[in-house]
C-alpha positions in Angstrom: -47.5 245.0 85.7 -45.4 242.1 87.0 -46.6 239.5 89.5 -44.6 239.0 92.6 -45.0 235.9 94.9 -44.7 236.3 98.7 -44.7 233.8 101.5 -45.1 234.4 105.2 -42.1 233.4 107.4 -44.4 232.8 110.4 -47.6 231.1 109.2 -46.5 229.9 105.7 -49.3 231.8 103.9 -48.3 232.2 100.2 -49.9 234.6 97.7 -49.2 236.6 94.5 -49.5 240.4 94.1 -49.6 242.6 91.0 -47.1 245.4 91.7 -45.5 248.1 89.7 -41.7 248.2 89.6 -41.8 251.4 91.6 -44.0 250.0 94.4 -42.3 249.1 97.7 -41.9 245.5 98.7 -44.6 244.1 101.1 -43.4 243.4 104.6 -46.4 242.1 106.6 -48.6 239.1 106.1 -52.3 239.9 105.4 -53.3 236.8 107.5 -51.1 237.0 110.7 -49.2 240.3 110.3 -45.9 238.2 110.3 -42.8 238.9 108.3 -42.9 238.2 104.5 -40.3 237.1 102.1 -40.4 237.5 98.4 -40.2 234.3 96.4 -38.3 234.2 93.2 -39.3 232.0 90.2 -37.8 231.3 86.9 -38.4 233.9 84.2 -40.4 232.8 81.2 -38.4 233.9 78.1 -39.7 233.5 74.6 -37.2 233.9 71.7 -38.9 235.1 68.6 -37.3 235.6 65.2 -34.3 234.1 63.6 -30.8 233.7 65.1 -31.6 232.2 68.5 -31.4 228.5 67.7 -28.5 226.4 66.7 -30.2 225.3 63.4 -30.7 229.0 62.3 -27.1 229.2 61.0 -27.2 226.0 59.0 -27.6 225.9 55.2 -30.8 224.8 53.6 -29.4 221.3 52.6 -29.4 220.3 56.2 -25.6 220.0 56.5 -24.4 219.9 60.1 -21.5 222.3 59.4 -21.7 226.0 58.8 -20.1 227.2 55.6 -17.2 229.4 56.1 -16.7 232.7 54.4 -14.5 232.5 51.3 -10.9 232.8 52.2 -8.4 235.1 50.6 -6.4 233.7 47.6 -3.0 232.1 48.6 -0.1 234.5 48.8 2.3 234.2 45.8 5.5 232.3 46.3 8.6 234.5 46.9 10.5 235.3 43.7 13.6 233.2 43.1 17.0 235.0 43.1 18.3 235.8 39.7 20.6 233.1 38.3 23.4 235.5 37.6 23.7 236.6 41.2 23.6 233.0 42.4 26.5 232.0 40.1 29.0 234.5 41.5 
């Protein structure tokens, strides 16, 4: 269950509450019965596994560039016109 932080607009009392996603938001302060506001904090995110960091795509030698996929062979040069057709 997530933890939500609340603060009273009237008396300044701050507290945390464990609530389900389906529970309704609290509206009255338990200290003075004043209006509450929900405080928002940064979310703690943990990236696990490979592919999340810049160094994950580098080769084992420690090069700073990512090796590109092999490119297609160069296209053949256009065939020259026959010499007999060019002489006329």
